[in-house]
PDB file of N, CA, C and O in Angstrom:
ATOM      1  N   MET A   1      83.074 117.529 109.606  1.00  0.00           N
ATOM      2  CA  MET A   1      84.391 116.947 109.827  1.00  0.00           C
ATOM      3  C   MET A   1      84.658 115.933 108.714  1.00  0.00           C
ATOM      4  O   MET A   1      83.757 115.217 108.278  1.00  0.00           O
ATOM      5  N   ASN A   2      85.905 115.886 108.266  1.00  0.00           N
ATOM      6  CA  ASN A   2      86.338 114.953 107.235  1.00  0.00           C
ATOM      7  C   ASN A   2      87.070 113.780 107.877  1.00  0.00           C
ATOM      8  O   ASN A   2      87.466 113.849 109.041  1.00  0.00           O
ATOM      9  N   THR A   3      87.244 112.726 107.130  1.00  0.00           N
ATOM     10  CA  THR A   3      87.977 111.582 107.667  1.00  0.00           C
ATOM     11  C   THR A   3      89.186 111.267 106.804  1.00  0.00           C
ATOM     12  O   THR A   3      89.197 111.505 105.596  1.00  0.00           O
ATOM     13  N   ILE A   4      90.195 110.727 107.454  1.00  0.00           N
ATOM     14  CA  ILE A   4      91.390 110.211 106.793  1.00  0.00           C
ATOM     15  C   ILE A   4      91.445 108.730 107.117  1.00  0.00           C
ATOM     16  O   ILE A   4      91.319 108.332 108.275  1.00  0.00           O
ATOM     17  N   ARG A   5      91.630 107.936 106.109  1.00  0.00           N
ATOM     18  CA  ARG A   5      91.728 106.483 106.289  1.00  0.00           C
ATOM     19  C   ARG A   5      93.205 106.131 106.449  1.00  0.00           C
ATOM     20  O   ARG A   5      94.025 106.501 105.609  1.00  0.00           O
ATOM     21  N   VAL A   6      93.545 105.421 107.519  1.00  0.00           N
ATOM     22  CA  VAL A   6      94.932 105.084 107.824  1.00  0.00           C
ATOM     23  C   VAL A   6      95.117 103.573 107.772  1.00  0.00           C
ATOM     24  O   VAL A   6      94.402 102.822 108.435  1.00  0.00           O
ATOM     25  N   CYS A   7      96.096 103.139 106.967  1.00  0.00           N
ATOM     26  CA  CYS A   7      96.473 101.736 106.874  1.00  0.00           C
ATOM     27  C   CYS A   7      97.904 101.604 107.367  1.00  0.00           C
ATOM     28  O   CYS A   7      98.710 102.520 107.199  1.00  0.00           O
ATOM     29  N   ALA A   8      98.217 100.487 107.965  1.00  0.00           N
ATOM     30  CA  ALA A   8      99.582 100.221 108.427  1.00  0.00           C
ATOM     31  C   ALA A   8     100.025  98.887 107.849  1.00  0.00           C
ATOM     32  O   ALA A   8      99.203  98.023 107.542  1.00  0.00           O
ATOM     33  N   PHE A   9     101.327  98.733 107.706  1.00  0.00           N
ATOM     34  CA  PHE A   9     101.869  97.525 107.105  1.00  0.00           C
ATOM     35  C   PHE A   9     102.986  96.962 107.965  1.00  0.00           C
ATOM     36  O   PHE A   9     103.594  97.668 108.771  1.00  0.00           O
ATOM     37  N   GLY A  10     103.241  95.680 107.776  1.00  0.00           N
ATOM     38  CA  GLY A  10     104.326  95.015 108.482  1.00  0.00           C
ATOM     39  C   GLY A  10     104.121  95.061 109.984  1.00  0.00           C
ATOM     40  O   GLY A  10     102.995  94.927 110.462  1.00  0.00           O
ATOM     41  N   PRO A  11     105.210  95.252 110.738  1.00  0.00           N
ATOM     42  CA  PRO A  11     105.115  95.226 112.202  1.00  0.00           C
ATOM     43  C   PRO A  11     104.303  96.381 112.783  1.00  0.00           C
ATOM     44  O   PRO A  11     103.934  96.343 113.957  1.00  0.00           O
ATOM     45  N   LEU A  12     104.022  97.394 111.990  1.00  0.00           N
ATOM     46  CA  LEU A  12     103.229  98.521 112.494  1.00  0.00           C
ATOM     47  C   LEU A  12     101.788  98.110 112.772  1.00  0.00           C
ATOM     48  O   LEU A  12     101.115  98.738 113.589  1.00  0.00           O
ATOM     49  N   THR A  13     101.305  97.062 112.103  1.00  0.00           N
ATOM     50  CA  THR A  13      99.937  96.608 112.358  1.00  0.00           C
ATOM     51  C   THR A  13      99.802  96.051 113.767  1.00  0.00           C
ATOM     52  O   THR A  13      98.715  96.084 114.344  1.00  0.00           O
ATOM     53  N   GLU A  14     100.898  95.538 114.327  1.00  0.00           N
ATOM     54  CA  GLU A  14     100.857  95.026 115.697  1.00  0.00           C
ATOM     55  C   GLU A  14     100.594  96.157 116.698  1.00  0.00           C
ATOM     56  O   GLU A  14     100.001  95.935 117.754  1.00  0.00           O
ATOM     57  N   ILE A  15     101.034  97.354 116.360  1.00  0.00           N
ATOM     58  CA  ILE A  15     100.858  98.511 117.246  1.00  0.00           C
ATOM     59  C   ILE A  15      99.461  99.099 117.100  1.00  0.00           C
ATOM     60  O   ILE A  15      98.808  99.416 118.095  1.00  0.00           O
ATOM     61  N   ILE A  16      99.012  99.242 115.882  1.00  0.00           N
ATOM     62  CA  ILE A  16      97.727  99.894 115.620  1.00  0.00           C
ATOM     63  C   ILE A  16      96.556  98.945 115.790  1.00  0.00           C
ATOM     64  O   ILE A  16      95.460  99.365 116.161  1.00  0.00           O
ATOM     65  N   GLY A  17      96.779  97.685 115.525  1.00  0.00           N
ATOM     66  CA  GLY A  17      95.685  96.726 115.613  1.00  0.00           C
ATOM     67  C   GLY A  17      94.988  96.604 114.285  1.00  0.00           C
ATOM     68  O   GLY A  17      95.611  96.704 113.228  1.00  0.00           O
ATOM     69  N   GLU A  18      93.692  96.389 114.344  1.00  0.00           N
ATOM     70  CA  GLU A  18      92.941  96.166 113.121  1.00  0.00           C
ATOM     71  C   GLU A  18      92.954  97.431 112.253  1.00  0.00           C
ATOM     72  O   GLU A  18      92.630  98.521 112.724  1.00  0.00           O
ATOM     73  N   VAL A  19      93.323  97.273 111.015  1.00  0.00           N
ATOM     74  CA  VAL A  19      93.378  98.391 110.081  1.00  0.00           C
ATOM     75  C   VAL A  19      92.457  98.092 108.902  1.00  0.00           C
ATOM     76  O   VAL A  19      92.192  96.918 108.639  1.00  0.00           O
ATOM     77  N   PRO A  20      91.972  99.060 108.202  1.00  0.00           N
ATOM     78  CA  PRO A  20      92.275 100.480 108.378  1.00  0.00           C
ATOM     79  C   PRO A  20      91.486 101.085 109.533  1.00  0.00           C
ATOM     80  O   PRO A  20      90.478 100.546 109.989  1.00  0.00           O
ATOM     81  N   ILE A  21      91.995 102.238 109.985  1.00  0.00           N
ATOM     82  CA  ILE A  21      91.266 103.039 110.963  1.00  0.00           C
ATOM     83  C   ILE A  21      90.900 104.354 110.286  1.00  0.00           C
ATOM     84  O   ILE A  21      91.487 104.721 109.268  1.00  0.00           O
ATOM     85  N   GLU A  22      89.945 105.047 110.846  1.00  0.00           N
ATOM     86  CA  GLU A  22      89.565 106.351 110.309  1.00  0.00           C
ATOM     87  C   GLU A  22      89.737 107.406 111.386  1.00  0.00           C
ATOM     88  O   GLU A  22      89.319 107.225 112.530  1.00  0.00           O
ATOM     89  N   LEU A  23      90.362 108.512 111.002  1.00  0.00           N
ATOM     90  CA  LEU A  23      90.568 109.646 111.898  1.00  0.00           C
ATOM     91  C   LEU A  23      89.756 110.827 111.394  1.00  0.00           C
ATOM     92  O   LEU A  23      89.757 111.127 110.200  1.00  0.00           O
ATOM     93  N   GLY A  24      89.068 111.491 112.303  1.00  0.00           N
ATOM     94  CA  GLY A  24      88.348 112.708 111.949  1.00  0.00           C
ATOM     95  C   GLY A  24      89.298 113.888 111.964  1.00  0.00           C
ATOM     96  O   GLY A  24      90.063 114.059 112.914  1.00  0.00           O
ATOM     97  N   VAL A  25      89.257 114.703 110.923  1.00  0.00           N
ATOM     98  CA  VAL A  25      90.110 115.890 110.827  1.00  0.00           C
ATOM     99  C   VAL A  25      89.292 117.063 110.306  1.00  0.00           C
ATOM    100  O   VAL A  25      88.212 116.893 109.739  1.00  0.00           O
ATOM    101  N   GLU A  26      89.839 118.257 110.515  1.00  0.00           N
ATOM    102  CA  GLU A  26      89.242 119.438 109.900  1.00  0.00           C
ATOM    103  C   GLU A  26      89.498 119.353 108.394  1.00  0.00           C
ATOM    104  O   GLU A  26      89.741 118.263 107.877  1.00  0.00           O
ATOM    105  N   LEU A  27      89.450 120.445 107.705  1.00  0.00           N
ATOM    106  CA  LEU A  27      89.608 120.449 106.259  1.00  0.00           C
ATOM    107  C   LEU A  27      90.909 119.772 105.831  1.00  0.00           C
ATOM    108  O   LEU A  27      90.912 118.958 104.907  1.00  0.00           O
ATOM    109  N   SER A  28      92.004 120.104 106.495  1.00  0.00           N
ATOM    110  CA  SER A  28      93.284 119.444 106.234  1.00  0.00           C
ATOM    111  C   SER A  28      94.189 119.641 107.439  1.00  0.00           C
ATOM    112  O   SER A  28      93.976 120.538 108.255  1.00  0.00           O
ATOM    113  N   VAL A  29      95.204 118.785 107.537  1.00  0.00           N
ATOM    114  CA  VAL A  29      96.197 118.875 108.608  1.00  0.00           C
ATOM    115  C   VAL A  29      97.568 118.713 107.978  1.00  0.00           C
ATOM    116  O   VAL A  29      97.688 118.197 106.867  1.00  0.00           O
ATOM    117  N   SER A  30      98.600 119.151 108.680  1.00  0.00           N
ATOM    118  CA  SER A  30      99.948 118.930 108.170  1.00  0.00           C
ATOM    119  C   SER A  30     100.342 117.483 108.447  1.00  0.00           C
ATOM    120  O   SER A  30      99.793 116.841 109.342  1.00  0.00           O
ATOM    121  N   ALA A  31     101.286 116.984 107.680  1.00  0.00           N
ATOM    122  CA  ALA A  31     101.801 115.629 107.897  1.00  0.00           C
ATOM    123  C   ALA A  31     102.377 115.522 109.307  1.00  0.00           C
ATOM    124  O   ALA A  31     102.208 114.494 109.964  1.00  0.00           O
ATOM    125  N   ALA A  32     103.054 116.567 109.781  1.00  0.00           N
ATOM    126  CA  ALA A  32     103.630 116.558 111.126  1.00  0.00           C
ATOM    127  C   ALA A  32     102.535 116.474 112.191  1.00  0.00           C
ATOM    128  O   ALA A  32     102.681 115.740 113.168  1.00  0.00           O
ATOM    129  N   ASP A  33     101.439 117.219 112.009  1.00  0.00           N
ATOM    130  CA  ASP A  33     100.334 117.160 112.967  1.00  0.00           C
ATOM    131  C   ASP A  33      99.664 115.792 112.952  1.00  0.00           C
ATOM    132  O   ASP A  33      99.278 115.276 114.001  1.00  0.00           O
ATOM    133  N   LEU A  34      99.527 115.208 111.778  1.00  0.00           N
ATOM    134  CA  LEU A  34      98.945 113.874 111.671  1.00  0.00           C
ATOM    135  C   LEU A  34      99.832 112.863 112.384  1.00  0.00           C
ATOM    136  O   LEU A  34      99.340 111.993 113.102  1.00  0.00           O
ATOM    137  N   GLN A  35     101.132 112.982 112.184  1.00  0.00           N
ATOM    138  CA  GLN A  35     102.059 112.071 112.840  1.00  0.00           C
ATOM    139  C   GLN A  35     101.983 112.235 114.364  1.00  0.00           C
ATOM    140  O   GLN A  35     102.028 111.242 115.091  1.00  0.00           O
ATOM    141  N   SER A  36     101.869 113.456 114.847  1.00  0.00           N
ATOM    142  CA  SER A  36     101.726 113.702 116.290  1.00  0.00           C
ATOM    143  C   SER A  36     100.455 113.059 116.830  1.00  0.00           C
ATOM    144  O   SER A  36     100.470 112.469 117.910  1.00  0.00           O
ATOM    145  N   GLU A  37      99.364 113.168 116.095  1.00  0.00           N
ATOM    146  CA  GLU A  37      98.105 112.562 116.534  1.00  0.00           C
ATOM    147  C   GLU A  37      98.216 111.038 116.562  1.00  0.00           C
ATOM    148  O   GLU A  37      97.708 110.392 117.478  1.00  0.00           O
ATOM    149  N   LEU A  38      98.873 110.474 115.570  1.00  0.00           N
ATOM    150  CA  LEU A  38      99.060 109.020 115.559  1.00  0.00           C
ATOM    151  C   LEU A  38      99.919 108.570 116.740  1.00  0.00           C
ATOM    152  O   LEU A  38      99.637 107.538 117.350  1.00  0.00           O
ATOM    153  N   LEU A  39     100.958 109.332 117.066  1.00  0.00           N
ATOM    154  CA  LEU A  39     101.802 109.002 118.213  1.00  0.00           C
ATOM    155  C   LEU A  39     101.035 109.137 119.536  1.00  0.00           C
ATOM    156  O   LEU A  39     101.265 108.376 120.476  1.00  0.00           O
ATOM    157  N   ARG A  40     100.134 110.101 119.593  1.00  0.00           N
ATOM    158  CA  ARG A  40      99.318 110.269 120.796  1.00  0.00           C
ATOM    159  C   ARG A  40      98.406 109.055 120.986  1.00  0.00           C
ATOM    160  O   ARG A  40      98.266 108.541 122.096  1.00  0.00           O
ATOM    161  N   ARG A  41      97.795 108.607 119.902  1.00  0.00           N
ATOM    162  CA  ARG A  41      96.873 107.472 119.981  1.00  0.00           C
ATOM    163  C   ARG A  41      97.592 106.129 120.098  1.00  0.00           C
ATOM    164  O   ARG A  41      97.096 105.206 120.745  1.00  0.00           O
ATOM    165  N   PHE A  42      98.750 106.028 119.476  1.00  0.00           N
ATOM    166  CA  PHE A  42      99.494 104.764 119.432  1.00  0.00           C
ATOM    167  C   PHE A  42     100.949 105.025 119.817  1.00  0.00           C
ATOM    168  O   PHE A  42     101.813 105.088 118.943  1.00  0.00           O
ATOM    169  N   PRO A  43     101.233 105.177 121.120  1.00  0.00           N
ATOM    170  CA  PRO A  43     102.581 105.542 121.563  1.00  0.00           C
ATOM    171  C   PRO A  43     103.676 104.594 121.084  1.00  0.00           C
ATOM    172  O   PRO A  43     104.827 105.008 120.944  1.00  0.00           O
ATOM    173  N   GLY A  44     103.345 103.352 120.836  1.00  0.00           N
ATOM    174  CA  GLY A  44     104.339 102.389 120.358  1.00  0.00           C
ATOM    175  C   GLY A  44     104.945 102.767 119.021  1.00  0.00           C
ATOM    176  O   GLY A  44     106.019 102.275 118.675  1.00  0.00           O
ATOM    177  N   LEU A  45     104.288 103.627 118.263  1.00  0.00           N
ATOM    178  CA  LEU A  45     104.851 104.073 116.984  1.00  0.00           C
ATOM    179  C   LEU A  45     106.144 104.852 117.197  1.00  0.00           C
ATOM    180  O   LEU A  45     106.990 104.909 116.305  1.00  0.00           O
ATOM    181  N   GLY A  46     106.299 105.450 118.371  1.00  0.00           N
ATOM    182  CA  GLY A  46     107.506 106.219 118.664  1.00  0.00           C
ATOM    183  C   GLY A  46     108.754 105.355 118.725  1.00  0.00           C
ATOM    184  O   GLY A  46     109.870 105.866 118.633  1.00  0.00           O
ATOM    185  N   GLU A  47     108.576 104.064 118.879  1.00  0.00           N
ATOM    186  CA  GLU A  47     109.706 103.135 118.945  1.00  0.00           C
ATOM    187  C   GLU A  47     110.041 102.528 117.588  1.00  0.00           C
ATOM    188  O   GLU A  47     110.969 101.726 117.481  1.00  0.00           O
ATOM    189  N   ARG A  48     109.307 102.897 116.565  1.00  0.00           N
ATOM    190  CA  ARG A  48     109.491 102.313 115.230  1.00  0.00           C
ATOM    191  C   ARG A  48     109.835 103.376 114.204  1.00  0.00           C
ATOM    192  O   ARG A  48     109.495 104.549 114.356  1.00  0.00           O
ATOM    193  N   GLN A  49     110.511 102.942 113.163  1.00  0.00           N
ATOM    194  CA  GLN A  49     110.755 103.825 112.025  1.00  0.00           C
ATOM    195  C   GLN A  49     109.684 103.553 110.985  1.00  0.00           C
ATOM    196  O   GLN A  49     109.335 102.403 110.719  1.00  0.00           O
ATOM    197  N   TYR A  50     109.171 104.617 110.406  1.00  0.00           N
ATOM    198  CA  TYR A  50     108.181 104.474 109.339  1.00  0.00           C
ATOM    199  C   TYR A  50     108.062 105.806 108.604  1.00  0.00           C
ATOM    200  O   TYR A  50     108.500 106.848 109.091  1.00  0.00           O
ATOM    201  N   ARG A  51     107.468 105.744 107.437  1.00  0.00           N
ATOM    202  CA  ARG A  51     107.189 106.953 106.663  1.00  0.00           C
ATOM    203  C   ARG A  51     105.708 107.016 106.373  1.00  0.00           C
ATOM    204  O   ARG A  51     105.023 105.995 106.327  1.00  0.00           O
ATOM    205  N   LEU A  52     105.222 108.231 106.176  1.00  0.00           N
ATOM    206  CA  LEU A  52     103.832 108.442 105.792  1.00  0.00           C
ATOM    207  C   LEU A  52     103.740 108.591 104.280  1.00  0.00           C
ATOM    208  O   LEU A  52     104.496 109.346 103.669  1.00  0.00           O
ATOM    209  N   ALA A  53     102.819 107.872 103.701  1.00  0.00           N
ATOM    210  CA  ALA A  53     102.500 108.066 102.288  1.00  0.00           C
ATOM    211  C   ALA A  53     101.026 108.443 102.221  1.00  0.00           C
ATOM    212  O   ALA A  53     100.177 107.773 102.808  1.00  0.00           O
ATOM    213  N   VAL A  54     100.732 109.514 101.507  1.00  0.00           N
ATOM    214  CA  VAL A  54      99.358 109.969 101.344  1.00  0.00           C
ATOM    215  C   VAL A  54      98.983 109.824  99.888  1.00  0.00           C
ATOM    216  O   VAL A  54      99.616 110.396  99.001  1.00  0.00           O
ATOM    217  N   ASP A  55      97.942 109.047  99.661  1.00  0.00           N
ATOM    218  CA  ASP A  55      97.491 108.790  98.293  1.00  0.00           C
ATOM    219  C   ASP A  55      98.673 108.384  97.408  1.00  0.00           C
ATOM    220  O   ASP A  55      98.841 108.879  96.293  1.00  0.00           O
ATOM    221  N   GLU A  56      99.490 107.462  97.946  1.00  0.00           N
ATOM    222  CA  GLU A  56     100.621 106.840  97.250  1.00  0.00           C
ATOM    223  C   GLU A  56     101.798 107.781  96.992  1.00  0.00           C
ATOM    224  O   GLU A  56     102.574 107.562  96.062  1.00  0.00           O
ATOM    225  N   ARG A  57     101.935 108.841  97.821  1.00  0.00           N
ATOM    226  CA  ARG A  57     103.058 109.775  97.700  1.00  0.00           C
ATOM    227  C   ARG A  57     103.595 110.073  99.090  1.00  0.00           C
ATOM    228  O   ARG A  57     102.829 110.417  99.990  1.00  0.00           O
ATOM    229  N   PHE A  58     104.923 109.942  99.279  1.00  0.00           N
ATOM    230  CA  PHE A  58     105.516 110.225 100.579  1.00  0.00           C
ATOM    231  C   PHE A  58     105.338 111.700 100.929  1.00  0.00           C
ATOM    232  O   PHE A  58     105.502 112.577 100.082  1.00  0.00           O
ATOM    233  N   VAL A  59     104.997 111.959 102.207  1.00  0.00           N
ATOM    234  CA  VAL A  59     104.843 113.329 102.701  1.00  0.00           C
ATOM    235  C   VAL A  59     105.562 113.453 104.034  1.00  0.00           C
ATOM    236  O   VAL A  59     105.824 112.464 104.718  1.00  0.00           O
ATOM    237  N   GLU A  60     105.870 114.690 104.383  1.00  0.00           N
ATOM    238  CA  GLU A  60     106.474 114.965 105.688  1.00  0.00           C
ATOM    239  C   GLU A  60     106.313 116.439 106.004  1.00  0.00           C
ATOM    240  O   GLU A  60     105.938 117.242 105.150  1.00  0.00           O
ATOM    241  N   GLY A  61     106.604 116.775 107.251  1.00  0.00           N
ATOM    242  CA  GLY A  61     106.613 118.179 107.673  1.00  0.00           C
ATOM    243  C   GLY A  61     105.290 118.884 107.497  1.00  0.00           C
ATOM    244  O   GLY A  61     104.252 118.411 107.962  1.00  0.00           O
ATOM    245  N   GLU A  62     105.331 120.023 106.819  1.00  0.00           N
ATOM    246  CA  GLU A  62     104.159 120.882 106.668  1.00  0.00           C
ATOM    247  C   GLU A  62     103.303 120.558 105.445  1.00  0.00           C
ATOM    248  O   GLU A  62     102.338 121.271 105.168  1.00  0.00           O
ATOM    249  N   GLU A  63     103.635 119.507 104.716  1.00  0.00           N
ATOM    250  CA  GLU A  63     102.787 119.116 103.585  1.00  0.00           C
ATOM    251  C   GLU A  63     101.401 118.787 104.109  1.00  0.00           C
ATOM    252  O   GLU A  63     101.263 118.176 105.169  1.00  0.00           O
ATOM    253  N   ARG A  64     100.377 119.189 103.373  1.00  0.00           N
ATOM    254  CA  ARG A  64      98.998 119.070 103.829  1.00  0.00           C
ATOM    255  C   ARG A  64      98.413 117.699 103.483  1.00  0.00           C
ATOM    256  O   ARG A  64      98.702 117.115 102.439  1.00  0.00           O
ATOM    257  N   VAL A  65      97.584 117.217 104.399  1.00  0.00           N
ATOM    258  CA  VAL A  65      96.845 115.976 104.219  1.00  0.00           C
ATOM    259  C   VAL A  65      95.377 116.341 104.346  1.00  0.00           C
ATOM    260  O   VAL A  65      94.926 116.769 105.409  1.00  0.00           O
ATOM    261  N   GLY A  66      94.641 116.173 103.271  1.00  0.00           N
ATOM    262  CA  GLY A  66      93.241 116.571 103.267  1.00  0.00           C
ATOM    263  C   GLY A  66      92.313 115.443 103.651  1.00  0.00           C
ATOM    264  O   GLY A  66      92.658 114.267 103.541  1.00  0.00           O
ATOM    265  N   GLY A  67      91.120 115.821 104.107  1.00  0.00           N
ATOM    266  CA  GLY A  67      90.094 114.839 104.390  1.00  0.00           C
ATOM    267  C   GLY A  67      89.804 114.023 103.144  1.00  0.00           C
ATOM    268  O   GLY A  67      89.866 114.541 102.029  1.00  0.00           O
ATOM    269  N   GLY A  68      89.492 112.763 103.328  1.00  0.00           N
ATOM    270  CA  GLY A  68      89.242 111.872 102.208  1.00  0.00           C
ATOM    271  C   GLY A  68      90.493 111.189 101.705  1.00  0.00           C
ATOM    272  O   GLY A  68      90.421 110.343 100.814  1.00  0.00           O
ATOM    273  N   SER A  69      91.639 111.542 102.263  1.00  0.00           N
ATOM    274  CA  SER A  69      92.903 110.934 101.836  1.00  0.00           C
ATOM    275  C   SER A  69      93.076 109.546 102.441  1.00  0.00           C
ATOM    276  O   SER A  69      92.480 109.221 103.468  1.00  0.00           O
ATOM    277  N   GLU A  70      93.895 108.744 101.792  1.00  0.00           N
ATOM    278  CA  GLU A  70      94.294 107.468 102.348  1.00  0.00           C
ATOM    279  C   GLU A  70      95.767 107.565 102.723  1.00  0.00           C
ATOM    280  O   GLU A  70      96.616 107.884 101.890  1.00  0.00           O
ATOM    281  N   VAL A  71      96.053 107.284 103.985  1.00  0.00           N
ATOM    282  CA  VAL A  71      97.405 107.386 104.523  1.00  0.00           C
ATOM    283  C   VAL A  71      97.924 105.987 104.811  1.00  0.00           C
ATOM    284  O   VAL A  71      97.232 105.164 105.410  1.00  0.00           O
ATOM    285  N   ALA A  72      99.152 105.730 104.375  1.00  0.00           N
ATOM    286  CA  ALA A  72      99.791 104.447 104.655  1.00  0.00           C
ATOM    287  C   ALA A  72     100.996 104.692 105.554  1.00  0.00           C
ATOM    288  O   ALA A  72     101.799 105.590 105.298  1.00  0.00           O
ATOM    289  N   LEU A  73     101.117 103.894 106.603  1.00  0.00           N
ATOM    290  CA  LEU A  73     102.296 103.911 107.460  1.00  0.00           C
ATOM    291  C   LEU A  73     103.185 102.775 106.960  1.00  0.00           C
ATOM    292  O   LEU A  73     102.829 101.601 107.057  1.00  0.00           O
ATOM    293  N   LEU A  74     104.347 103.145 106.424  1.00  0.00           N
ATOM    294  CA  LEU A  74     105.217 102.178 105.779  1.00  0.00           C
ATOM    295  C   LEU A  74     106.510 102.009 106.554  1.00  0.00           C
ATOM    296  O   LEU A  74     107.260 102.969 106.732  1.00  0.00           O
ATOM    297  N   PRO A  75     106.779 100.780 107.021  1.00  0.00           N
ATOM    298  CA  PRO A  75     108.057 100.531 107.708  1.00  0.00           C
ATOM    299  C   PRO A  75     109.184 100.506 106.682  1.00  0.00           C
ATOM    300  O   PRO A  75     108.917 100.435 105.482  1.00  0.00           O
ATOM    301  N   PRO A  76     110.436 100.562 107.128  1.00  0.00           N
ATOM    302  CA  PRO A  76     111.544 100.438 106.189  1.00  0.00           C
ATOM    303  C   PRO A  76     111.460  99.087 105.476  1.00  0.00           C
ATOM    304  O   PRO A  76     111.080  98.078 106.071  1.00  0.00           O
ATOM    305  N   PHE A  77     111.813  99.088 104.218  1.00  0.00           N
ATOM    306  CA  PHE A  77     111.833  97.832 103.484  1.00  0.00           C
ATOM    307  C   PHE A  77     112.958  97.876 102.484  1.00  0.00           C
ATOM    308  O   PHE A  77     113.384  98.945 102.048  1.00  0.00           O
ATOM    309  N   GLY A  78     113.429  96.717 102.129  1.00  0.00           N
ATOM    310  CA  GLY A  78     114.529  96.619 101.164  1.00  0.00           C
ATOM    311  C   GLY A  78     114.081  95.766  99.998  1.00  0.00           C
ATOM    312  O   GLY A  78     113.116  95.006 100.083  1.00  0.00           O
ATOM    313  N   GLY A  79     114.780  95.911  98.952  1.00  0.00           N
ATOM    314  CA  GLY A  79     114.470  95.130  97.759  1.00  0.00           C
ATOM    315  C   GLY A  79     115.683  94.377  97.298  1.00  0.00           C
ATOM    316  O   GLY A  79     116.795  94.590  97.781  1.00  0.00           O
ATOM    317  N   GLY A  80     115.460  93.523  96.388  1.00  0.00           N
ATOM    318  CA  GLY A  80     116.598  92.755  95.905  1.00  0.00           C
ATOM    319  C   GLY A  80     116.393  92.296  94.507  1.00  0.00           C
ATOM    320  O   GLY A  80     117.261  91.631  93.942  1.00  0.00           O
TER     321      GLY A  80
END
């Protein structure tokens, strides 16, 4: 089994708790499946907006996330 390291930022850390966490996965999972697993483990994420970034690149849907990847849960942010 491979692991994915998950980090959260901003108010999302209040939901997940101490980060990073590690999730065991098969060879790879889709971004949608990873998001479903995170929602199963941390239901409070369903009340927040965020995006998944894998190895510093935004992913969604059927894009694959491989073991050994670093996943960031990023809340909306603005710049100025």
